[in-house]
All heavy atoms as an XYZ file, in Angstrom:
772
protein
N       2.977     -8.626     -2.598
C       4.396     -8.868     -2.648
C       5.166     -7.543     -2.777
O       6.206     -7.380     -2.188
C       4.707     -9.792     -3.819
C       6.158    -10.069     -3.972
S       6.372    -11.775     -4.350
C       8.094    -11.834     -4.580
N       4.624     -6.609     -3.572
C       5.276     -5.310     -3.730
C       5.362     -4.596     -2.382
O       6.409     -4.079     -2.010
C       4.511     -4.449     -4.738
C       5.004     -3.020     -4.916
C       6.409     -3.010     -5.500
C       4.061     -2.231     -5.806
N       4.271     -4.599     -1.664
C       4.232     -3.922     -0.370
C       5.230     -4.537      0.609
O       5.881     -3.820      1.359
C       2.810     -4.025      0.188
C       2.587     -3.280      1.450
C       1.169     -3.349      1.924
N       0.377     -4.323      1.184
C      -0.906     -4.523      1.341
N      -1.560     -3.841      2.224
N      -1.556     -5.414      0.638
N       5.368     -5.834      0.581
C       6.264     -6.519      1.517
C       7.738     -6.249      1.215
O       8.572     -6.279      2.108
C       6.022     -8.036      1.488
C       4.614     -8.394      1.940
O       4.014     -7.601      2.707
O       4.118     -9.448      1.507
N       8.063     -5.997     -0.050
C       9.463     -5.817     -0.455
C       9.742     -4.439     -1.047
O      10.680     -4.279     -1.829
C       9.840     -6.898     -1.487
C       9.785     -8.279     -0.888
O      10.454     -8.554      0.099
N       8.971     -9.147     -1.469
N       8.932     -3.462     -0.717
C       9.063     -2.137     -1.323
C      10.455     -1.552     -1.134
O      11.045     -1.021     -2.076
C       7.999     -1.183     -0.769
C       7.969      0.202     -1.403
C       7.756      0.116     -2.908
C       6.898      1.065     -0.763
N      11.017     -1.664      0.064
C      12.362     -1.121      0.314
C      13.391     -1.756     -0.614
O      14.268     -1.081     -1.148
C      12.777     -1.345      1.768
O      11.933     -0.622      2.625
N      13.265     -3.045     -0.811
C      14.189     -3.766     -1.705
C      14.066     -3.236     -3.135
O      15.060     -2.955     -3.795
C      13.860     -5.264     -1.669
C      14.626     -6.091     -2.668
C      14.114     -7.533     -2.651
C      14.636     -8.303     -3.831
N      14.041     -9.640     -3.919
N      12.820     -3.059     -3.604
C      12.616     -2.572     -4.969
C      13.095     -1.132     -5.122
O      13.658     -0.768     -6.158
C      11.145     -2.694     -5.365
C      10.674     -4.135     -5.426
C       9.518     -4.528     -4.781
C      11.394     -5.096     -6.131
C       9.080     -5.846     -4.836
C      10.970     -6.415     -6.189
C       9.811     -6.784     -5.538
O       9.390     -8.091     -5.591
N      12.895     -0.316     -4.112
C      13.371      1.066     -4.179
C      14.893      1.119     -4.227
O      15.459      1.968     -4.923
C      12.828      1.875     -3.004
C      11.312      2.122     -3.031
C      10.872      2.873     -1.778
C      10.885      2.852     -4.288
N      15.565      0.216     -3.504
C      17.036      0.150     -3.587
C      17.472     -0.244     -4.994
O      18.442      0.277     -5.537
C      17.589     -0.833     -2.558
C      17.665     -0.276     -1.152
C      18.489     -1.167     -0.224
N      17.951     -2.513     -0.073
C      16.987     -2.858      0.787
N      16.465     -1.949      1.594
N      16.565     -4.095      0.855
N      16.733     -1.166     -5.610
C      17.051     -1.583     -6.968
C      16.899     -0.405     -7.943
O      17.749     -0.189     -8.805
C      16.133     -2.747     -7.390
C      16.402     -4.042     -6.646
S      15.105     -5.289     -6.890
C      15.247     -5.633     -8.630
N      15.834      0.359     -7.782
C      15.604      1.524     -8.637
C      16.706      2.550     -8.420
O      17.241      3.120     -9.380
C      14.214      2.143     -8.370
C      14.069      3.493     -9.047
C      13.108      1.191     -8.813
N      17.070      2.755     -7.163
C      18.140      3.705     -6.850
C      19.453      3.283     -7.509
O      20.257      4.115     -7.911
C      18.306      3.814     -5.332
C      19.156      4.970     -4.889
C      19.131      5.109     -3.378
C      19.955      6.284     -2.944
N      19.949      6.464     -1.495
N      19.651      1.978     -7.658
C      20.867      1.449     -8.292
C      20.788      1.515     -9.818
O      21.727      1.137    -10.505
C      21.104      0.007     -7.837
N      19.654      1.980    -10.354
C      19.544      2.153    -11.798
C      18.682      1.132    -12.508
O      18.528      1.184    -13.728
N      18.118      0.192    -11.785
C      17.277     -0.822    -12.427
C      15.852     -0.296    -12.609
O      15.416      0.606    -11.916
C      17.244     -2.093    -11.577
C      18.587     -2.783    -11.480
C      18.505     -4.101    -10.734
O      17.575     -4.873    -11.035
O      19.344     -4.331     -9.862
N      15.154     -0.904    -13.550
C      13.737     -0.606    -13.771
C      12.948     -1.791    -13.229
O      13.211     -2.936    -13.582
C      13.423     -0.400    -15.266
C      11.937     -0.204    -15.480
C      14.209      0.783    -15.814
N      11.991     -1.519    -12.365
C      11.170     -2.575    -11.769
C       9.790     -2.515    -12.412
O       9.129     -1.478    -12.393
C      11.053     -2.391    -10.236
C      10.126     -3.445     -9.641
C      12.431     -2.445     -9.586
N       9.388     -3.632    -13.022
C       8.071     -3.718    -13.638
C       7.071     -4.226    -12.608
O       7.332     -5.200    -11.906
C       8.096     -4.657    -14.846
C       9.046     -4.269    -15.974
C       9.021     -5.329    -17.067
C       8.689     -2.911    -16.541
N       5.931     -3.582    -12.550
C       4.879     -3.990    -11.618
C       3.779     -4.629    -12.451
O       3.270     -4.036    -13.401
C       4.351     -2.781    -10.833
C       5.509     -2.164    -10.051
C       3.204     -3.193     -9.910
C       5.184     -0.852     -9.403
N       3.442     -5.853    -12.060
C       2.456     -6.618    -12.824
C       1.214     -6.908    -11.998
O       1.269     -7.041    -10.784
C       3.063     -7.953    -13.281
C       4.211     -7.815    -14.245
C       4.711     -9.180    -14.671
C       5.809     -9.063    -15.709
N       6.225    -10.403    -16.174
N       0.119     -7.034    -12.719
C      -1.137     -7.489    -12.130
C      -1.649     -8.608    -13.036
O      -1.964     -8.363    -14.200
C      -2.144     -6.343    -12.060
C      -3.452     -6.766    -11.419
O      -3.462     -7.726    -10.617
O      -4.483     -6.118    -11.729
N      -1.640     -9.808    -12.523
C      -2.034    -10.994    -13.294
C      -1.238    -11.107    -14.603
O      -1.798    -11.207    -15.688
C      -3.535    -10.974    -13.570
C      -4.377    -11.028    -12.315
C      -5.864    -11.043    -12.646
N      -6.663    -10.997    -11.457
C      -7.046     -9.866    -10.842
N      -6.701     -8.692    -11.326
N      -7.786     -9.925     -9.753
N       0.077    -11.020    -14.469
C       1.014    -11.148    -15.583
C       0.914    -10.045    -16.638
O       1.406    -10.198    -17.746
C       0.917    -12.527    -16.254
C       1.449    -13.616    -15.352
O       2.355    -13.373    -14.550
N       0.893    -14.804    -15.467
N       0.269     -8.955    -16.307
C       0.197     -7.802    -17.206
C       0.925     -6.640    -16.548
O       0.617     -6.293    -15.399
C      -1.274     -7.401    -17.465
O      -1.960     -8.524    -18.021
C      -1.364     -6.230    -18.418
N       1.890     -6.059    -17.254
C       2.635     -4.925    -16.705
C       1.685     -3.731    -16.608
O       1.059     -3.340    -17.607
C       3.853     -4.567    -17.590
C       4.552     -3.328    -17.056
C       4.825     -5.740    -17.653
N       1.573     -3.187    -15.400
C       0.680     -2.044    -15.199
C       1.440     -0.777    -14.811
O       0.880      0.315    -14.851
C      -0.401     -2.346    -14.136
C       0.242     -2.701    -12.800
C      -1.326     -3.462    -14.616
C      -0.722     -2.727    -11.638
N       2.709     -0.910    -14.446
C       3.494      0.272    -14.066
C       4.976     -0.068    -14.084
O       5.363     -1.235    -14.102
C       3.090      0.750    -12.671
N       5.775      0.995    -14.088
C       7.232      0.861    -14.008
C       7.723      1.741    -12.869
O       7.270      2.871    -12.724
C       7.913      1.353    -15.284
C       7.707      0.514    -16.493
C       8.450      1.083    -17.702
O       9.100      2.150    -17.581
O       8.388      0.456    -18.760
N       8.658      1.220    -12.100
C       9.376      2.031    -11.112
C      10.758      2.255    -11.677
O      11.473      1.298    -11.981
C       9.493      1.304     -9.764
C       8.282      1.260     -8.861
C       8.595      0.450     -7.607
C       7.840      2.652     -8.479
N      11.106      3.509    -11.883
C      12.438      3.812    -12.406
C      12.865      5.177    -11.903
O      12.056      5.954    -11.401
C      12.442      3.778    -13.937
C      11.501      4.781    -14.561
C      11.526      4.648    -16.065
C      10.590      5.674    -16.695
N      10.615      5.636    -18.135
N      14.148      5.468    -12.066
C      14.654      6.765    -11.648
C      14.035      7.849    -12.516
O      13.794      7.637    -13.704
C      16.178      6.817    -11.752
C      16.878      5.948    -10.750
C      18.392      6.103    -10.835
O      18.933      6.614    -11.803
N      19.068      5.636     -9.807
N      13.779      9.005    -11.933
C      13.205     10.086    -12.729
C      14.217     10.630    -13.737
O      15.427     10.575    -13.508
C      12.849     11.148    -11.685
C      13.712     10.848    -10.518
C      13.966      9.376    -10.535
N      13.708     11.149    -14.827
C      14.579     11.767    -15.828
C      15.121     13.079    -15.262
O      14.565     13.624    -14.312
C      13.778     12.054    -17.104
O      12.815     13.059    -16.833
N      16.210     13.586    -15.835
C      16.743     14.872    -15.358
C      15.694     15.986    -15.424
O      15.631     16.844    -14.553
C      17.906     15.158    -16.319
C      18.329     13.808    -16.798
C      17.065     12.992    -16.856
N      14.829     15.940    -16.451
C      13.773     16.949    -16.571
C      12.799     16.852    -15.397
O      12.408     17.851    -14.813
C      13.015     16.751    -17.884
C      11.877     17.735    -18.073
C      11.094     17.451    -19.337
O      11.706     17.365    -20.402
O       9.865     17.323    -19.231
N      12.424     15.631    -15.030
C      11.499     15.429    -13.917
C      12.145     15.820    -12.597
O      11.506     16.420    -11.747
C      11.039     13.954    -13.859
O      10.419     13.628    -15.101
C      10.063     13.720    -12.735
N      13.424     15.507    -12.429
C      14.121     15.833    -11.178
C      14.181     17.333    -10.934
O      14.184     17.780     -9.800
C      15.541     15.266    -11.185
C      15.591     13.788    -10.946
C      17.010     13.250    -10.947
O      17.869     13.755    -11.660
N      17.244     12.221    -10.164
N      14.236     18.110    -12.015
C      14.386     19.555    -11.858
C      13.055     20.271    -11.649
O      13.038     21.466    -11.369
C      15.099     20.143    -13.077
O      14.291     20.010    -14.225
N      11.939     19.575    -11.781
C      10.637     20.217    -11.624
C      10.322     20.463    -10.150
O      10.644     19.658     -9.282
C       9.529     19.350    -12.220
C       9.517     19.360    -13.720
C       8.336     18.610    -14.258
C       8.368     18.591    -15.766
N       7.244     17.844    -16.312
N       9.654     21.576     -9.922
C       9.214     21.894     -8.562
C       7.846     21.265     -8.311
O       7.163     20.829     -9.251
C       9.092     23.421     -8.379
O       8.064     23.905     -9.254
C      10.398     24.135     -8.661
N       7.449     21.249     -7.063
C       6.136     20.698     -6.720
C       5.035     21.486     -7.430
O       4.045     20.918     -7.891
C       5.937     20.740     -5.200
C       4.679     20.050     -4.752
C       4.555     19.969     -3.244
O       5.564     20.145     -2.539
O       3.438     19.722     -2.776
N       5.228     22.812     -7.527
C       4.231     23.638     -8.214
C       4.106     23.229     -9.677
O       3.002     23.163    -10.219
C       4.581     25.123     -8.111
C       3.884     25.934     -9.175
C       4.473     26.623    -10.191
C       2.475     26.103     -9.367
N       3.519     27.206    -10.985
C       2.278     26.903    -10.503
C       1.353     25.640     -8.693
C       1.023     27.272    -10.972
C       0.092     26.007     -9.170
C      -0.055     26.809    -10.283
N       5.208     22.912    -10.341
C       5.143     22.524    -11.749
C       4.371     21.220    -11.937
O       3.587     21.074    -12.877
C       6.547     22.411    -12.335
C       7.224     23.752    -12.492
C       8.696     23.660    -12.829
O       9.415     22.858    -12.195
O       9.122     24.394    -13.746
N       4.576     20.261    -11.034
C       3.810     19.013    -11.100
C       2.327     19.292    -10.885
O       1.470     18.764    -11.588
C       4.295     18.008    -10.045
C       5.574     17.319    -10.417
C       6.722     17.533     -9.679
C       5.635     16.450    -11.491
C       7.907     16.902    -10.007
C       6.815     15.811    -11.828
C       7.955     16.039    -11.087
N       2.022     20.125     -9.888
C       0.637     20.461     -9.589
C      -0.004     21.172    -10.773
O      -1.134     20.869    -11.161
C       0.556     21.358     -8.330
O       1.164     20.663     -7.239
C      -0.874     21.703     -7.982
N       0.714     22.120    -11.370
C       0.205     22.879    -12.513
C      -0.118     21.937    -13.678
O      -1.185     22.028    -14.284
C       1.233     23.924    -12.941
C       0.811     24.763    -14.119
C       1.906     25.792    -14.457
N       1.504     26.626    -15.550
C       1.655     26.332    -16.837
N       2.229     25.195    -17.192
N       1.246     27.160    -17.780
N       0.798     21.011    -13.975
C       0.573     20.065    -15.069
C      -0.659     19.205    -14.809
O      -1.445     18.939    -15.715
C       1.799     19.190    -15.279
C       2.955     19.920    -15.923
C       4.219     19.073    -16.022
O       4.184     17.884    -15.662
O       5.242     19.623    -16.462
N      -0.817     18.765    -13.564
C      -1.978     17.938    -13.220
C      -3.268     18.730    -13.378
O      -4.256     18.235    -13.923
C      -1.863     17.401    -11.800
C      -3.014     16.479    -11.423
C      -2.871     15.947    -10.025
C      -3.951     14.982     -9.620
N      -5.252     15.135    -10.220
N      -3.269     19.974    -12.908
C      -4.465     20.806    -13.030
C      -4.821     21.064    -14.492
O      -5.994     21.083    -14.858
C      -4.265     22.129    -12.288
C      -4.187     22.027    -10.764
C      -3.803     23.372    -10.161
C      -5.496     21.525    -10.174
N      -3.809     21.254    -15.334
C      -4.050     21.456    -16.767
C      -4.616     20.184    -17.377
O      -5.594     20.219    -18.131
C      -2.761     21.900    -17.485
C      -2.383     23.324    -17.052
C      -2.940     21.829    -18.998
C      -1.003     23.775    -17.514
N      -4.025     19.041    -17.034
C      -4.496     17.752    -17.557
C      -5.937     17.477    -17.136
O      -6.742     16.994    -17.925
C      -3.579     16.609    -17.065
O      -2.243     16.879    -17.502
C      -4.027     15.265    -17.605
N      -6.254     17.806    -15.875
C      -7.609     17.590    -15.355
C      -8.623     18.578    -15.917
O      -9.819     18.400    -15.744
C      -7.628     17.709    -13.826
C      -6.845     16.600    -13.144
O      -6.497     15.610    -13.810
O      -6.577     16.732    -11.934
N      -8.129     19.647    -16.551
C      -9.033     20.663    -17.076
C      -9.437     21.698    -16.039
O     -10.285     22.544    -16.298
N      -8.824     21.639    -14.863
C      -9.131     22.596    -13.801
C      -8.468     23.939    -14.057
O      -9.004     24.980    -13.714
C      -8.649     22.037    -12.432
O      -9.223     20.747    -12.249
C      -9.042     22.928    -11.286
N      -7.302     23.911    -14.672
C      -6.543     25.124    -14.961
C      -6.372     25.269    -16.461
O      -5.973     24.330    -17.144
C      -5.164     25.053    -14.288
C      -4.200     26.197    -14.572
C      -4.708     27.481    -13.931
C      -2.814     25.875    -14.049
N      -6.712     26.442    -16.959
C      -6.499     26.743    -18.371
C      -5.383     27.777    -18.430
O      -5.567     28.911    -17.970
C      -7.776     27.279    -19.027
C      -8.894     26.236    -18.905
C      -7.520     27.656    -20.482
C     -10.247     26.732    -19.310
N      -4.220     27.391    -18.953
C      -3.099     28.326    -18.952
C      -3.339     29.494    -19.910
O      -4.091     29.373    -20.880
C      -1.917     27.476    -19.420
C      -2.525     26.332    -20.137
C      -3.885     26.114    -19.549
N      -2.709     30.596    -19.614
C      -2.816     31.782    -20.464
C      -2.238     31.480    -21.836
O      -1.264     30.747    -21.969
C      -2.081     32.944    -19.816
N      -2.837     32.059    -22.852
C      -2.335     31.856    -24.216
C      -1.077     32.676    -24.455
O      -0.211     32.280    -25.194
C      -3.410     32.212    -25.232
C      -4.575     31.252    -25.197
C      -5.625     31.625    -26.197
C      -6.783     30.636    -26.083
N      -7.896     30.975    -26.930
N      -1.013     33.832    -23.836
C       0.154     34.696    -23.982
C       1.037     34.486    -22.759
O       0.602     34.681    -21.627
C      -0.255     36.175    -24.079
C      -1.157     36.383    -25.290
C       0.971     37.072    -24.149
C      -1.751     37.770    -25.377
N       2.265     34.079    -23.003
C       3.161     33.805    -21.875
C       4.214     34.884    -21.683
O       5.071     34.765    -20.826
C       3.862     32.449    -22.062
O       4.564     32.466    -23.296
C       2.860     31.312    -22.047
N       4.157     35.940    -22.509
C       5.145     36.997    -22.338
C       4.869     37.765    -21.052
O       3.743     37.792    -20.561
C       5.121     37.954    -23.528
O       3.866     38.601    -23.597
N       5.898     38.383    -20.522
C       5.741     39.123    -19.272
C       4.939     40.387    -19.519
O       5.132     41.089    -20.499
C       7.108     39.477    -18.692
C       7.865     38.257    -18.229
C       9.103     38.643    -17.489
C       9.765     37.372    -16.986
N      10.866     37.626    -16.128
N       4.016     40.650    -18.625
C       3.183     41.837    -18.730
C       3.964     43.023    -18.186
O       4.551     42.953    -17.113
C       1.874     41.654    -17.928
C       1.073     40.502    -18.520
C       1.069     42.935    -17.905
C      -0.120     40.104    -17.698
N       3.947     44.095    -18.914
C       4.637     45.301    -18.478
C       3.633     46.160    -17.713
O       2.626     46.597    -18.271
C       5.193     46.055    -19.679
C       6.242     47.041    -19.330
C       6.924     47.551    -20.575
C       8.176     48.287    -20.193
N       8.909     48.748    -21.349
N       3.873     46.345    -16.438
C       2.982     47.150    -15.613
C       3.208     48.627    -15.883
O       4.334     49.051    -16.161
C       3.224     46.849    -14.131
C       2.940     45.416    -13.698
C       3.342     45.221    -12.249
C       1.480     45.076    -13.891
N       2.133     49.406    -15.805
C       2.305     50.835    -16.037
C       3.141     51.468    -14.930
O       3.107     51.029    -13.787
C       0.872     51.377    -16.015
C       0.095     50.369    -15.252
C       0.767     49.052    -15.476
N       3.866     52.502    -15.308
C       4.689     53.201    -14.334
C       3.790     54.058    -13.451
O       2.869     54.717    -13.934
C       5.702     54.091    -15.044
C       6.687     54.731    -14.099
C       7.736     55.540    -14.841
O       8.105     55.162    -15.961
O       8.164     56.556    -14.273
N       4.028     54.025    -12.149
C       3.237     54.817    -11.211
C       3.812     56.227    -11.175
O       4.994     56.407    -10.911
C       3.245     54.184     -9.802
C       2.606     52.806     -9.875
C       2.533     55.076     -8.805
C       2.706     52.011     -8.613
N       2.939     57.164    -11.436
C       3.381     58.556    -11.441
C       2.998     59.187    -10.110
O       2.060     58.775     -9.455
C       2.729     59.304    -12.586
C       3.021     58.665    -13.934
C       2.985     59.680    -15.025
C       3.120     59.054    -16.378
N       4.371     58.676    -16.807
N       3.732     60.186     -9.712
C       3.432     60.875     -8.471
C       4.547     60.687     -7.469
O       5.551     60.034     -7.742
N       4.358     61.258     -6.281
C       5.422     61.184     -5.279
C       5.621     59.751     -4.776
O       4.680     58.978     -4.663
C       4.925     62.101     -4.163
C       3.448     62.149     -4.327
C       3.189     61.978     -5.804
N       6.862     59.433     -4.498
C       7.198     58.117     -3.959
C       6.907     58.110     -2.464
O       6.983     59.132     -1.787
C       8.679     57.795     -4.194
C       9.096     57.845     -5.645
C       8.600     56.641     -6.385
C       9.205     56.611     -7.780
N       8.294     56.403     -8.835
N       6.614     56.942     -1.935
C       6.293     56.798     -0.523
C       7.220     55.745      0.064
O       7.480     54.714     -0.569
C       4.830     56.360     -0.383
C       4.328     56.269      1.030
S       2.624     55.667      1.122
C       1.766     56.744      0.025
N       7.676     55.987      1.265
C       8.541     55.002      1.912
C       7.726     53.764      2.272
O       6.503     53.822      2.434
C       9.180     55.588      3.175
O       8.202     55.721      4.197
N       8.413     52.673      2.394
C       7.760     51.418      2.771
C       7.077     51.547      4.136
O       5.973     51.065      4.344
C       8.797     50.303      2.800
C       8.227     48.944      3.137
C       9.300     47.914      3.038
N       9.559     47.677      1.637
C       9.544     46.475      1.065
N       9.342     45.428      1.790
N       9.767     46.325     -0.211
N       7.757     52.196      5.059
C       7.214     52.378      6.409
C       5.911     53.181      6.363
O       4.914     52.808      6.986
C       8.226     53.072      7.308
C       7.632     53.372      8.700
C       8.630     54.005      9.608
N       9.468     52.922     10.099
C      10.660     53.067     10.633
N      11.179     54.261     10.767
N      11.353     52.043     11.047
N       5.901     54.291      5.609
C       4.702     55.126      5.498
C       3.573     54.342      4.845
O       2.419     54.396      5.287
C       5.015     56.398      4.693
C       3.851     57.333      4.560
C       3.451     57.899      5.914
C       2.313     58.901      5.748
N       1.693     59.248      7.008
N       3.893     53.601      3.806
C       2.888     52.779      3.136
C       2.290     51.768      4.117
O       1.079     51.580      4.163
C       3.511     52.057      1.937
C       2.538     51.173      1.207
C       1.629     51.714      0.314
C       2.530     49.800      1.420
C       0.729     50.913     -0.348
C       1.630     48.993      0.759
C       0.722     49.545     -0.139
N       3.134     51.119      4.916
C       2.655     50.135      5.881
C       1.770     50.788      6.922
O       0.754     50.221      7.335
C       3.830     49.411      6.539
C       3.403     48.225      7.402
C       2.720     47.136      6.588
O       3.238     46.672      5.589
N       1.532     46.732      7.013
N       2.123     51.990      7.377
C       1.290     52.711      8.355
C      -0.104     52.978      7.792
O      -1.109     52.762      8.478
C       1.958     54.035      8.737
C       3.164     53.887      9.625
C       3.906     55.211      9.844
O       3.411     56.266      9.388
O       4.986     55.172     10.454
N      -0.161     53.426      6.545
C      -1.459     53.703      5.919
C      -2.256     52.414      5.748
O      -3.452     52.361      6.043
C      -1.263     54.411      4.558
C      -0.682     55.804      4.788
C      -2.575     54.490      3.792
C      -0.218     56.499      3.523
N      -1.595     51.373      5.325
C      -2.256     50.089      5.144
C      -2.798     49.563      6.472
O      -3.932     49.084      6.545
C      -1.273     49.093      4.527
C      -1.830     47.784      4.017
C      -2.886     48.012      2.955
C      -0.719     46.908      3.473
N      -2.012     49.650      7.528
C      -2.462     49.215      8.850
C      -3.683     50.008      9.304
O      -4.621     49.457      9.880
C      -1.333     49.348      9.877
C      -0.219     48.342      9.660
O      -0.456     47.345      8.939
O       0.888     48.559     10.195
N      -3.659     51.305      9.026
C      -4.776     52.170      9.420
C      -6.052     51.768      8.670
O      -7.127     51.674      9.260
C      -4.418     53.625      9.108
C      -5.444     54.623      9.585
C      -5.003     56.051      9.272
O      -3.838     56.376      9.548
O      -5.828     56.792      8.735
N      -5.919     51.491      7.393
C      -7.077     51.097      6.593
C      -7.619     49.751      7.059
O      -8.833     49.529      7.079
C      -6.686     51.025      5.087
C      -7.772     50.365      4.272
C      -6.376     52.399      4.561
N      -6.755     48.870      7.476
C      -7.159     47.523      7.874
C      -7.463     47.369      9.351
O      -7.831     46.277      9.775
C      -6.047     46.524      7.498
C      -5.851     46.368      6.023
C      -4.737     45.405      5.760
N      -4.597     45.083      4.360
C      -3.588     44.416      3.854
N      -2.628     43.972      4.645
N      -3.538     44.157      2.570
N      -7.330     48.396     10.143
C      -7.444     48.233     11.594
C      -8.801     47.694     12.022
O      -8.902     46.996     13.026
C      -7.092     49.511     12.328
C      -8.109     50.615     12.239
C      -7.646     51.887     12.968
O      -6.587     51.834     13.615
O      -8.336     52.885     12.856
N      -9.868     47.981     11.279
C     -11.179     47.473     11.658
C     -11.265     45.943     11.511
O     -12.112     45.312     12.104
C     -12.265     48.132     10.828
C     -12.154     47.811      9.343
O     -11.017     47.721      8.859
O     -13.194     47.669      8.675
N     -10.369     45.337     10.764
C     -10.359     43.885     10.603
C      -9.862     43.165     11.857
O     -10.104     41.991     12.029
C      -9.471     43.482      9.433
C      -9.959     43.991      8.110
C      -9.067     43.516      7.008
N      -9.411     44.126      5.748
C      -8.792     43.866      4.625
N      -7.801     43.023      4.594
N      -9.152     44.465      3.523
N      -9.135     43.863     12.692
C      -8.518     43.229     13.859
C      -9.313     43.467     15.136
O      -8.844     43.186     16.217
C      -7.087     43.725     14.035
C      -6.226     43.445     12.828
C      -5.790     44.475     12.009
C      -5.884     42.147     12.483
C      -5.019     44.220     10.888
C      -5.103     41.888     11.365
C      -4.677     42.908     10.570
N     -10.494     44.026     15.025
C     -11.303     44.294     16.219
C     -12.098     43.098     16.617
O     -12.419     42.221     15.954
C     -12.231     45.505     15.964
C     -11.518     46.811     15.697
C     -12.550     47.891     15.353
C     -10.704     47.250     16.876
């Protein structure tokens, strides 16, 4: 029945209603509008949370930004850097 009337139920949810999904008179799920917190999450944030829940990803204990060491020596233009990089990688394109 859910599959046959899914569009109808989605319109109801869009209008602000909560649709209860039952299996043999037992509520097994709810269809409702996402919370503002959920709406603002990116796909990566959902994926990250799932990976953490599954135990596939263990987040870092320290969340502060890492300060990279300052590079000393002469500066190089982006173009020159790209030329050197291309030269080093040229054997990959043969």
